[in-house]
C-alpha positions in Angstrom: -3.5 30.7 13.3 -4.4 27.1 12.4 -2.6 24.2 14.1 -3.0 20.5 13.3 -2.5 18.0 16.1 -1.9 14.3 15.5 -2.5 11.9 18.5 -5.4 14.2 19.6 -7.0 11.5 21.8 -3.7 10.7 23.6 -2.6 11.8 27.0 -0.6 14.8 25.8 -3.0 15.5 23.0 -5.8 15.8 25.5 -4.0 18.7 27.3 -2.8 20.3 24.1 -6.5 20.6 23.1 -7.2 22.4 26.4 -4.2 24.7 26.3 -4.4 25.7 22.6 -7.9 27.1 22.8 -6.8 30.5 21.5 -6.1 29.1 18.1 -7.9 27.1 15.4 -6.9 23.6 16.4 -7.6 20.7 14.0 -7.5 17.6 16.2 -6.6 14.4 14.3 -7.1 10.9 15.7 -6.2 7.5 14.1 -9.7 7.7 12.4 -8.8 11.0 10.8 -5.3 10.2 9.5 -3.2 7.0 9.0 0.3 8.3 9.6 1.8 5.1 8.3 0.4 5.9 4.8 2.5 8.5 3.0 -0.2 9.3 0.4 -2.9 9.8 3.1 -0.6 11.8 5.3 0.4 14.2 2.6 -3.2 14.6 1.2 -4.6 15.2 4.7 -2.0 17.8 5.6 -2.5 19.6 2.3 -6.2 19.6 2.8 -6.0 21.1 6.3 -3.1 23.5 5.3 -2.1 24.3 8.9 0.4 27.0 10.0 2.0 24.5 12.4 1.6 20.8 13.0 2.2 19.1 16.4 3.0 15.5 15.9 2.3 13.7 19.2 0.9 10.5 17.7 3.2 7.6 18.6 3.5 4.0 19.8 4.7 4.6 23.3 4.5 1.1 24.9 8.2 0.6 25.6 8.0 -3.2 26.2 5.6 -3.5 23.2 8.1 -1.8 21.0 10.8 -4.3 22.1 8.5 -7.2 21.2 7.1 -5.7 18.0 9.9 -3.6 16.5 8.3 -3.5 13.1 5.3 -1.6 14.5 7.6 0.7 16.5 9.7 1.7 13.4 6.6 1.9 11.2 4.6 4.2 13.6 7.4 6.2 15.3 9.9 6.3 12.4 8.1 6.0 9.0 5.0 7.7 10.4 7.0 10.7 11.4 8.7 10.7 8.0 5.3 10.8 6.3 4.1 13.6 8.5 7.3 15.6 7.8 7.0 15.1 4.0 3.5 16.4 4.1 4.4 19.4 6.2 7.4 20.2 4.0 5.3 20.2 0.8 3.2 23.1 2.2 6.2 24.7 4.1 4.5 24.0 7.5 6.8 23.7 10.6 6.4 20.4 12.5 6.7 20.0 16.3 7.7 16.5 17.1 7.3 15.0 20.5 10.3 12.9 21.2 11.7 11.1 24.3 14.5 10.9 26.9 14.9 7.3 25.7 17.0 8.5 22.7 19.9 8.6 25.3 21.7 5.6 26.7 21.2 6.5 30.4 24.9 6.3 31.2 25.3 10.0 32.1 25.8 11.2 35.7 24.5 14.6 34.9 21.5 15.9 32.9 21.6 15.5 29.1 21.8 18.7 27.0 20.0 19.1 23.7 23.3 18.7 21.8 24.6 15.6 23.6 25.3 12.5 21.6 22.3 10.1 21.5 22.5 6.4 21.9 19.2 4.6 22.6 19.3 1.2 24.2 15.7 0.2 23.4 13.8 -0.3 20.2 11.3 2.4 21.4 14.2 4.8 21.8 15.7 3.9 18.4 12.3 4.4 16.8 11.9 7.8 18.3 15.4 8.7 17.3 14.6 7.5 13.8 11.7 10.0 13.8 14.1 12.8 14.8 16.6 11.9 12.1 13.9 11.8 9.4 12.7 15.3 10.5 16.2 16.8 10.4 16.9 15.3 7.0 13.6 16.3 5.4 13.0 19.9 6.6 14.7 22.8 8.3 11.4 24.0 9.8 11.2 21.8 12.9 10.9 21.7 16.7 12.0 18.4 18.3 10.8 18.3 21.8 12.3 15.6 24.1 10.4 15.0 27.3 10.2 12.3 29.9 8.0 10.3 32.4 4.7 11.7 31.2 1.5 11.5 33.2 -1.8 13.2 32.6 -5.6 12.9 32.6 -6.3 10.9 29.5 -4.2 7.7 29.5 -2.5 5.0 31.4 0.3 6.4 33.6 2.5 5.7 36.6 0.7 8.1 38.9 -2.7 6.5 38.4 -1.2 3.0 38.7 0.4 3.8 42.0 -2.8 5.4 43.3 -4.7 2.2 42.4 -2.1 0.0 44.1 -2.1 2.2 47.2 -5.8 1.3 47.7 -5.3 -2.4 47.0 -2.0 -3.3 48.7 -0.2 -3.0 52.0 3.2 -3.0 50.3 4.4 -1.9 46.8 7.8 -2.6 45.3 9.1 0.2 43.0 12.5 0.4 41.3 15.0 2.8 42.8 17.8 2.6 40.1 16.1 4.6 37.3 16.3 8.4 37.6 14.4 10.9 35.5 12.0 13.9 35.6 8.3 13.3 36.0 6.4 15.6 33.6 2.8 16.6 33.8 1.3 16.7 30.3 -0.6 19.9 31.1 2.6 21.8 32.0 4.3 20.4 28.8 1.4 21.6 26.7 1.7 25.1 28.2 5.3 25.3 27.2 4.6 24.0 23.7 2.1 26.9 23.3 4.9 29.3 24.3 7.4 27.6 22.0 5.3 28.0 18.8 6.9 30.9 16.8 10.3 30.7 18.6 13.5 29.6 16.9 13.6 26.1 15.4 15.7 23.3 16.9 15.9 20.6 19.5 14.4 21.4 23.0 14.2 19.5 26.2 11.0 20.2 28.2 10.3 18.5 31.5 9.2 19.5 35.0 12.1 20.7 37.1 14.3 18.5 39.2 14.4 14.7 39.2 13.9 11.6 41.2 13.8 7.8 41.0 10.6 5.9 40.4 10.7 4.9 44.0 10.9 8.5 45.2 8.1 9.4 42.8 5.9 6.7 44.3 6.8 7.8 47.8 5.7 11.3 47.0 2.4 10.0 45.6 1.8 8.0 48.8 2.7 11.0 51.0 0.2 13.3 49.1 -2.4 10.6 49.3 -1.7 10.1 53.1 -1.4 6.4 52.4 -0.1 3.9 54.9 1.0 1.5 52.2 4.7 0.8 52.4 6.8 1.7 49.4 9.7 -0.7 49.1 12.8 0.0 46.9 13.8 -2.7 44.4 16.0 -3.1 41.3 15.3 -3.0 37.6 17.0 -6.4 37.3 14.4 -7.9 39.6 11.5 -6.7 37.4 13.1 -8.3 34.3 11.1 -6.3 31.7 11.5 -7.0 28.0 13.0 -3.6 27.3 16.0 -2.2 29.1 15.4 1.2 30.8 18.0 4.0 30.9 19.4 4.3 34.4 19.6 8.1 34.2 17.7 10.1 31.7 17.4 13.5 33.3 17.2 16.3 30.6 18.6 19.8 30.9 16.1 22.3 29.6 18.8 24.5 28.3 17.5 25.7 24.9 14.1 26.8 26.1 15.8 28.9 28.8 18.0 30.5 26.1 14.8 31.3 24.2 13.4 33.1 27.2 10.9 30.4 28.1 10.4 29.8 31.8 11.3 26.4 33.2 8.4 24.2 34.2 7.6 24.1 37.9 9.1 21.5 40.3 7.7 18.0 39.6 6.4 17.8 43.1 4.3 20.9 42.7 2.9 19.6 39.4 2.1 16.2 40.9 0.2 17.8 43.8 -2.0 19.7 41.4 -2.6 16.6 39.3 -3.7 14.6 42.3 -6.0 17.3 43.5 -7.6 17.6 40.1 -7.9 13.8 39.6 -8.8 12.9 43.2 -7.6 9.4 42.1 -8.3 6.6 44.6 
């Protein structure tokens, strides 16, 4: 089996490359394919002729997307359209990595795969734009929504908190945003299991949920740090892009397909910190 992977140098791409070692994986970086070019995307996919394509390339800077929406829609929307057209021409299924930010965050209970979307940020709108292109251009698709990713090969919340724990006596972290921290290695493992299952929309995150404040507290506990973690509000941080207050995802469809839920986020975090030994 041959699988093409866009965004191969990204945080998730790094772990997909490790997990998918039992297949012929064609790793594509920005140097290998310009997803914003339809002609290049179609030609490159035809040349590779994969059995599946995992599309993890994206512009994921939420505040950057808010300040530069044209880039967000070009990369996350049009780029996904181009990849999908290329895949459809050779009848290749596409696995698209989407986001919890396609929801408005007003729920009080976890979002299911069939719930109505309503993004409140340009990042979320651009990821939903990608979803809509896929669903209109092919019927061979897996849309995988995930959340709060961290992993070995990229900037992430866990590494940032680890650094701040070594630099400060006190850290303020927002306590009014709730989601499910997800370890990219665990996500990659479930993606490997998902390949060959029924097409559709899937939510895949580590189990349970927390606020960013609780997430930071757990990092500090595991690092046996004496730095005080202080709760604060989203309003106080005044970021360019609004964040969903509640974006917990129910992993309903993967369970119905017989795929085991990912482990508790605290267990995944413990393993990551042990591997990284971040300071």
